[in-house]
Kinemage of the C-alpha trace (Angstrom):
@kinemage 1
@onewidth
@group {chain A} dominant
@subgroup {mainchain}
@vectorlist {calphas} color= white
{ca unk a 1} P 15.455 8.523 -4.312
{ca unk a 2} L 12.757 8.694 -2.334
{ca unk a 3} L 11.093 6.244 -2.692
{ca unk a 4} L 7.111 7.671 -0.832
{ca unk a 5} L 3.982 8.469 -2.025
{ca unk a 6} L 4.263 12.522 -1.473
{ca unk a 7} L 6.998 14.911 -2.628
{ca unk a 8} L 6.769 18.852 -1.401
{ca unk a 9} L 8.709 21.015 -2.536
{ca unk a 10} L 12.253 22.796 -1.314
{ca unk a 11} L 10.602 26.120 -0.927
{ca unk a 12} L 6.412 25.147 -0.260
{ca unk a 13} L 5.055 26.327 -3.467
{ca unk a 14} L 3.657 23.372 -3.992
{ca unk a 15} L 3.603 19.465 -3.763
{ca unk a 16} L 2.352 15.970 -5.507
{ca unk a 17} L 0.878 13.102 -5.207
{ca unk a 18} L 2.972 10.274 -6.774
{ca unk a 19} L 1.528 7.411 -8.795
{ca unk a 20} L 2.215 4.258 -6.803
{ca unk a 21} L 6.078 2.550 -7.628
{ca unk a 22} L 7.725 5.874 -9.016
{ca unk a 23} L 9.525 8.334 -7.005
{ca unk a 24} L 11.573 11.924 -7.509
{ca unk a 25} L 15.561 12.285 -7.194
{ca unk a 26} L 16.122 16.873 -6.771
{ca unk a 27} L 18.999 18.491 -7.809
{ca unk a 28} L 19.105 22.439 -7.240
{ca unk a 29} L 16.507 23.811 -8.894
{ca unk a 30} L 14.945 20.892 -10.429
{ca unk a 31} L 13.149 17.652 -9.905
{ca unk a 32} L 12.538 14.977 -11.057
{ca unk a 33} L 9.864 11.732 -10.980
{ca unk a 34} L 9.883 8.666 -13.048
{ca unk a 35} L 8.747 5.025 -12.448
{ca unk a 36} L 12.228 3.679 -12.219
{ca unk a 37} L 12.157 -0.521 -12.983
{ca unk a 38} L 10.749 0.443 -16.441
{ca unk a 39} L 11.363 3.240 -17.938
{ca unk a 40} L 8.284 4.759 -18.354
{ca unk a 41} L 7.058 8.400 -18.248
{ca unk a 42} L 9.726 11.414 -16.528
{ca unk a 43} L 7.725 14.269 -14.730
{ca unk a 44} L 11.083 17.392 -14.344
{ca unk a 45} L 9.442 20.640 -12.526
{ca unk a 46} L 12.466 23.007 -12.360
{ca unk a 47} L 11.225 26.148 -9.817
{ca unk a 48} L 13.015 29.873 -8.993
{ca unk a 49} L 11.629 32.210 -6.801
{ca unk a 50} L 11.928 36.215 -8.211
{ca unk a 51} L 12.081 38.834 -4.919
{ca unk a 52} L 9.069 40.322 -4.012
{ca unk a 53} L 10.760 43.994 -4.167
{ca unk a 54} L 11.803 43.411 -8.276
{ca unk a 55} L 11.720 45.296 -10.901
{ca unk a 56} L 10.223 43.113 -13.663
{ca unk a 57} L 10.045 45.547 -16.459
{ca unk a 58} L 8.240 43.480 -19.183
{ca unk a 59} L 8.609 45.319 -23.380
{ca unk a 60} L 5.655 44.958 -25.591
{ca unk a 61} L 7.074 43.739 -29.205
C-alpha cells in the first residue's frame, strides 16, 4: 500500500492525482485506489497493452 497523492501507471499510459488520505495498491495489471480509514469509495483500473503489430480482426454481428 502506497500513501502519496500521485499515481503513475507502470506503463506510463495514465496518471491520477489522488484525494488527500487515499492510497493505492498495485497487483500485476490492476491498480486499486481507496480511502483506507473508513472504506469510502474504491476505484479499480485494469489495463493491458496490445503490441502495435498485432492483427485485430473485428467482426460485425
